[in-house]
N, C-alpha and C positions, 0 to 999 in steps of 0.2 A: 383648572379646566378638567372636567370628567371625560376621559376617553374610553370608558368602559363600553359604551354603546358601539364604538367603532372597532374595538379590539377583535382581531381575527377577521376583519372585513365583513362582518355580518350585516351591518346596516347598509341599505342600498345606495346611500349617497352621504357625502360629507356636509357637515354644517359649515357655513362660511367662516366661522371663527377657527375651526380646525384646519381648514384649507389655508387660511392666512398664517396660522402657526407654522405649518409645514413650509410654506413659501418663505417665511422669515428665516426659519432655520436654514433653508437652502441657500439663501443669499449670504448669510454669515459663514456657512460651510464652504462656499466658494472662496471666501477670503482665507479660511483655514487651509484649504488645499494649496493656494498660492503661497501662503506663508511657509508651509511645510516644504514645498518643493524648491522654492527660491532659497530658503535657508540651507537646505541640504545640498543645493546645486545639482539635484538630479531628481528623477521621479517621473510620474505620468499624470500631469495635470489635466490634459485634454479630455481623456475618457472619464476621469473622476468627475469632471464638471458636467459631462453629458449624462452620467449615471446618477447624479446626486438626488434628483427627485425620486427616483426609484428606491435608492438606499434609505432616504429619510422617511418615506412613506412606509416602507417595510419595517424598519427598525422601530418606528414609533408605534405602529398599529398592529403588527403581528403579535402573536401571543408569546412574547419574550420580553422580559423587563430587567432593568439594571439591578433591581434589588433582589432578584432571584434568577440569575441568568442561566443556571444549570438545572432548573426544574425539569423533571422528566416529562412533564406534559407540555413543555414549551414547543412552539413552532421552531423549525430549523431553517435557517437562512444560509445558503451556500453561495458564496461569491466566486464564480469560476474564473473570471478575469481578474486574478489577484493583484495584477499590477495597478489596479485602481485603488490601491490601499489608501492613498490620501483621502479619497471620498469616503471609504469605509470608516477610517479613523475619525474623520470630521463628523460623520453622522453619529457614530457610537459615542464619541467624546461629548458632543453637544447634548446628547440624550442622557448622559450621566453614567455610561457603562465604565468609564475611566476618566481621569482628568484630561481635559482637552489641551491644556497648556503643556502637559508632559508629552502628549502625542506630537504637538507642533514643534516644540523645542528639540526633541530628541529623535525625530523622524530620520530613519536610516543612519543613526549613529551607533557605532559599535557598543554593545552591551545593553542597548535599548530593546524592549520587546516590540517596538513599533518599527518593524522591518520593512524593507522595500516591497515585499509581497506579503500578503496577510498570513498570519500564523495562528494556529488553533489555540495557542496558550492564552489568547485574549478573550475575555467574555464577549459573547455576541458573534464570535468567529467560530464556525462549526468545523471547518476543514481548511487546512493549509493548502493554498493553491498557488498557481503561477505557471505551471506547465499547462498551457491552454487545452481545452477539450475534455477535461476530466471531471469538471464540476457536476455535470448532469448525471454521470455515473454515481458519484458520491451521493447525490440527491436521491437516486433510486435506492441506494443502500439505506439511507435514513427513512425513506418512505416504507421500506420493508420492515424496519424496526417497529413502526407504528402498528403494522399488521401482526408481527410476532408477539408484541406485548399487549395487543388489543387496546391501543390508545387511538385518540382521534386527532393527533396533531397533524399539521400540514407542513409541507416542505416547499420552500421557494428557492429557485436557483437562478441567479442573475449571471448572464453571460454577455460577452462581447459579440459583435457581428463577424469580425474577422475569424474568430475561433470556430465559427460554424463550418469552416473549411475542413476541420478535423474529422476524420472518419469515425473516431470513437463516439462522437455525439450521435451519429446515426445508429450505432449499436445501442446506445442508451435509450434513444427514442423508441426503438422496436421493443426493447425489454419492458419499458414502462407500460406500453400498450398491452403487450402479451399478459402481463401480470396485473392489469387493471389498477395501476397506481394513480388513481384519480385524486390522491391527496398531494400530488406534486404539481407545481406550477412553475414553468420556466419563463424568464423575462429576458429579452434580448435588447441590448443597447445598440440600436440601429442608427449609428451616426455615419455609416458608410465609409469610414476612414480607418486605415490601419497604418503600421509603421511606414510602409513603402508607398502609400498613397491610397487612392480610391479602391474599395474592395472589388468593384466591377472590373478594374484593370489588373489588380494583383491576382485575383482568382474569382471569376464570376460564380455566383451561387444563387439558388432560389430558396431562400430560407423558409418563407411561408409555405411554399409548395412542398418542400421536403418534409416539414412537420405534418402538414395536412395529409400527405400521401401515406404516412406511417400511422395515421389514425388519431392524431392530436387535433384538438380544436384550436383555431388560430384567431386571435384578436389583435388588431392593429390600433395603436393609440399615439397621440402626441406625448412623447416621453417627457415633456416639460410641463404638462398639465397635470397637476395633482388630482384634479377631479377625474380625469380620464384614466389615470393609473389606478386610482382607488376603485373606480367603477369596474375596471377589468379584473382587478383582484377579487372584488366581491363576486362577480360572475363565476370566475374560475374556482373560487373557494366553495361556493354554494351549489355548484353543478357537479355531481359526481358521475356523470355519464362518460367522461373521458378526461385524460390529462390536458391541460391548457398550456399554450405558449402565448405570451403577450409580447408582440413586436413593438417596441417603443421607438418611434421615429424621433431622433434627437439631433443635436448639433454639437460637434466636437468643440470644446472650449466655450460652451454656452455661458453667456453673461458678460463676456469681455469681447468687445467688438473686433479687435484686431487678432484675437485667438480663434474666433469662430470659423469653422470649416477649414482650418489650417492643419494639415496632417502632421506637420513637424512637431506640433505640441502634444502629439500622442505620447512621446517620451522625452520631451525637452522642457526643462524648467525655465521660467522667465528670468532674465537678468534684472538687476535691481531697478534700472531706469524704467523698464517696461512694467515691472511689478508695481512701482509707484503709480504709474498711469492706470493700471488695471484696478488697483484699490480705489482710486478716485472715481472710476466708472461705476464701481459697485457701491460707492458711498460708504466705505468702511474705513476704520481707523488703521493706520499703518503702525504695527507693533513689531516690526522686524528687528529693530535694535533691542527691544526687550527680550525677544526670544533668542537673539544671538548671544546676549549676555548669559542667559540661562544655559545655552548650549556650550559656550566656551568656558564658563566658570564652574559648572556643576556636572553632575551625572544624573541620569534618569532615576528618580526615587520611587517610581511606581512599580510595584511588584504585583503581577496578575495573581488573582486567587487561584488556588489549586483546583483543578477540575476533578470533581469526584468520579470515582470509578465504581461501577456497579459490580457487586460481588458475583463471581461465577460459582454457582452451586450445582455441581455435577457429581453423580455417583459413577465412578469409572468402572465399577464392577470387578469381578474376579478375572484375572488373566487366563487365557486359554494356554494349554501346553500341547504342542504338536510333537508327537513321538518320532523317533528316527525313521520309522517305516513310512512316515507321511512325507511325500515330496510335493510341495505346493509352492506358489509364488508369494512373495511378500505383499503384493497388492491384494491378494485374496485375504491374507491375514489382516490387512488394514480394513477391508470391507467387513470382515467378520467382527472386528473390534468396534467399528463404528456402529454396526447394527445392534451389537450387544448393548452399547450405551444408549442407543435410541430406545430399545425395548425397556431397559431398566428405568430410564428417566421419562418414559412416555413421551418421547420427542422433546422433553424438556419441561418438567413440571414448574420449576422455579427459574431455570435458565433455559430459554429456548435453544434448540440445536438447529442450525441451518447448514445446508450443503449446496454448493454451486458446482455445476458441471458444464462442460463445453462440448456437448455432442460425443462424449466418450464414456458414458456411464458403464457400459459393459466392460470396457477395457480397464478403467480405473476402479472398478468394483464398488460403485455407489448405487447400483440398481436395487439392492435389497433395502437400503435406506429409503430410496424413492418410493418403494412399496409400503414401507412401514410409516413413513412421514411424508406423504405426498404434498402436504401444505407447507412443508419446510424444505422442499427440494426444488431448486431453481435451475431449470435447464435453460442455459443462455445461448445455446447454439454456438456457432463458430465465431464467437465474439470475446476473445480472450482479454483484450485491453479493458473493455467495459467491465467484464466480470471481475477482474483483479481489483478494480477500484470499488465497485459496488460491494464486493465481499469485504474488503478492507474497511469501508465506512460502516457497514453493518456490524462488524466485529467491535467497533468502538462503543457501541450502544449497550453492551452487555449480553449480546447474543453470541453463543459459542458457534463460531463460523468456520467451516471447512471449505476450501476450494481445491478440488482434485483435478489434475490435468497431466498431460505428458510433460516431461521436463523441458523439452524444446519450446513448448508453448507457454507453460506455466512459469518459466523463469527467463529463458532467453528472449522470448518475444515480449514479455511484460516487465522487463527489468525496471523501466522508468516508473511504471505504475506501482511496483513494490517499493521503489525508492520513496515515493510519496506516502505509501502506507507506513513505511518506517518513520518518516518525518512526522506523520500524524499519530505515532505511537499506537498503531492498531494492535489488535489481538487476534491476528489471522493465523489459522492453521492451514498451511499450504502443503498439500500432499502431491508430490510429483513422482509419477511412475515412468517407466520406459527411459531410464537414465542410461547414458553411456553407450559404449559399443555393443552392450548386451541387447540393444534394440534389434541388432542383426539385419535381417533382410530389408528393412525399410531404408537402410542406407544412411549416408552421411548427413543428409538434410534433417534427419530425425534423431540423430545420435547426439544427445545433449552431453557434451564432454567438458563443459566449462561452468557448471553450476556453482562449484566452490569458489572459483575465481570471481564470479559475479556477486554472489551473496556475501563473500568476505568483505566487499566494499560497503555493505549496509551495516551500520553500527548496532541496529536493534534486532536483526534477524539471527536466530539460532538454528543450526543445521544438525539434523540427525539422519544418518544413513545406516539403518539396522542391517544386521548380517543375515538373519534368517526369519522365518515366520514367528518364532517365539519372541525374539527381540523386537520385531515389528509390532506385535500385539502390545507389548509393554510400553514401547515408545509412543504409540498412538494414545494409549490411555494416559501416559505421562503428560503429553502436551495438552490433552483435553482439560486437565486439572491445573494447568499453570498459565499465568497471564503472560502475554507477549507474543511476538511474531515467531513462529516456528516453521521451518521447512523439514518435512520428513520425506526422504527420497528413497527410491528403490528401482530395481531394474524391471525387465519384462519377463524373464525366464523363471521357471521353477528352480528352486534351490534346495539343496539338502539341509536338513536340520543339523546345526552345529552341535557336536557332542564333545564331552571330555574324553580323556584317553580310555575311560572305562565304558564308553558308548552311551552315556546318559546325556539328555539334552542340557547343554551348557546354559542356555538362557531360558529354560523352563522352570517349573516348580516354583521355588521361593526366590528365584533370581529377581532382583530389583534393578530397574534401569536407573543409572546415575550418570547424568551428562558430565563430560569432562574426565571420566574415569576410563582408562584403558583396561580391557579384559585380557588376562593372560590365558590364551587358548591352548598353547603348547609350550613346553619348557625346553631349555637347552642352554649351552654356554658358549657356543662358537660364533654366534651372531644373533641378530634379531630382525624379524620381519614385522612391519606395521602395515595393516590393511584394514578394509572396512567393506560393508555392503556385500554385493554379490561376488566380490573378489576374494572374500575371506575363505570360502570353502576351497578355492583354488590354491590359496596360500597354505592351507592345511595339507592339500595334496602334495605340494612342493616339499613341505616338512616331511611327509612320509617318504618321498623319494630320497631326500637327504639322510633321513634316519637309516634307510636301508643301505646307504653308502657309508654309514658310520659317522655321520655328521648330525649333531643335534643343535638346533637353534630355537630361539624363542619365537613364538608367533603371538602378536598382539592384535586385538580388534579395537579400533578406535572409532566408535560409531559417531562421535562428535568431532570430526576432524578439524573444526575451527576452534575447538576448546581442547587444547592438547594437555594430556596428563604429564606434567613435568617430571614427577617422580618416576613414572614408567620409562620416560626417555632416558633419565639418568641411569636407571637400572639396565636398560638396553645398551646404553653406551659403554657400560662396563665390559661388554663382550668385545668391544673394539669395532663392531660392524653393525650398521643399521641399513636395511633396505626397505624403502617404501614401495608399495605395490598397489596400483589403483587403475580403475577404468575411467580415467579422467585425464585431461590435458596435463602433461607432465610439468608444464611451466607454472601452473597456478593451483595445484592440488595439494594433497596431503604432504608430499615431499617438501614443498616450500613452507608449509606450516611447521613441520619438524625442523627444517633448516633455520627458521626464525628463532625457534625456542633454543636450539643448540647454540646459536650465536649469541642471543641476548642473555641466556642464562650461563654462558661460559661452560657448557657441558663438553666433556671430552678428555683426552683426544679420542675421536671416533671418526670412522669413515662413513659417509652417507652416500648411498646410491639410490637414485630415484628411477623407478620403473613406472611408466605410465604411457598415455597415448601421445605419440609424437607426430601424428598426421591424421587427417580425416580418414575414417574407415570406409570400407566398401560395403557391398551388399552380399550377405551370405549368412550362414549359420553362425551364431556367436562364437562357438569354439573354433571355427575356421578363421574367423576374423581375429580372434586373440592370437592364434598361431601366426597369422600373417603379420601382425603388429608386434611380434616378439613378446607376447604377454601370456603365453601358455604356461601352466605350472612347471613344465619341464624347463622352460626358459628361465623362470625364477630360480629353480634349483641350480641350473647351470651358472647363473649370475652369482649366486651366493658361493658356489664351489670355486669359481675362478677368482672371486675377491679374496677368499681365504687362502688360495694358493699364492696369490700375489702379495699377501701381507707378511 
């Protein structure tokens, strides 16, 4: 059968033979869904069965094919309600994206790629989901990629109705309209049931009105009518006046009489006796014993193809050197480095550069970029959750993507979103300013003192906290040219340029930023201080106080506190005393990172003293707050001196 005429939903209507093909696929897929979930003894059959007509129509007729699933011109299909994985696997498996028998037999089995919630490692799956409410934001990111690369692919986002209760979806709706993302179409499986019962009782909502009020066009269809689904997709795809949402009225557990409209089947597999009854209703063969034998006697042999990564081609330019007489903040150095790269690369000749902001451009220093590259600057307003996901999704497409925000919003508030960015192997450059007690007068609600503890939990995020404008400049250029998720963090205040003992910029000139390498800033033999970021110049001040008292200690800068320089720690341990000094929660910061290394590497004997934030700060000038919290340079010098007296 030639489906070319219908590919991309360009034909106004379906031929009867194509309609029947999809309907036949759906009937068989319902059996696949039940086989999977009953065999695994868990899963979400009800929503999978109510969404299957949408899944099958999309995966069959959108511009994505099993023989070339990663073609850069393909349409992107995001399934936000990732718990409907049985339906997604059934559709993709039956259409040849991977072996359906493997998906059924090894669904939810350890070591299998067919996990309980969909994962991006499978062809046809664009975004790993499961935390509801994030799919539309990811879809916006993919829709922006089409614009950045000047391609005409479309993005389809399938969502559940219960997840419309999530506030992040409203953020994504507004963003899509503001930026004219008419190449995105949302579809809502409106079966009116969620885990706890009817959506009107769990949390009433006005889905159609909410989308319409934000500027979307709304279509309502019978979600089990292939003709109506296709017709809506045709209208949405061919009308570029606004983004569309298709509200598909469906039935939970559709196709099996005793499952229909029963909310417990949202997340409950059928026992075998009811499974047999359901297969009889569907008129399908019971192959449960066959799949059980596969599951019990073997392992999943399907290995997903490696997803290609578009090469990042960026000229990072020549680093700037700030001389000792210049006192500026690290965030300004970031803004300068970013605008330098924008100018050199003409906003991205081969690799587009994109920057996301959340109403803080003047503070996070992205204003100059916004003037140089207005078409690549995305002002999201006070919508951090959406922005984190949209930026993360865009970064997977080959666009060099920066998201700049205050630390308390860019990390603390959006931790879950960055966790999914990490799982999806994004390439996000997260720039967080206003870290720590250094935020000062804004007070404890805005003093992000837990960023290392949070990001340490994410396996794929690397953290850089540069000490001064020179190191910031080089760190920003470094992350721009490297693949992976990076957080570059800095405080609010102006900081002095760090110099060597001769007064020359330590991180200027030919200095090369190397992650995982500690910089010896000052030398000594009586002890060692490890610090980073805006605390380093205070550590140097403490060194000067100690020097004047006849005590010389080493001072190390560790700009990558989650990547500890083991050799430097060994060297420092030779003095018998290590003090960590940071503007961070003392329980989860640099001190704990060094303690782990000392213990696991068997380094010592050495005494470790951790100096950091032990309570929420107040509101005042940073130096006053450091004094109140026992973190002034004089307190560091006193701590070292007392430790040496007691040794």
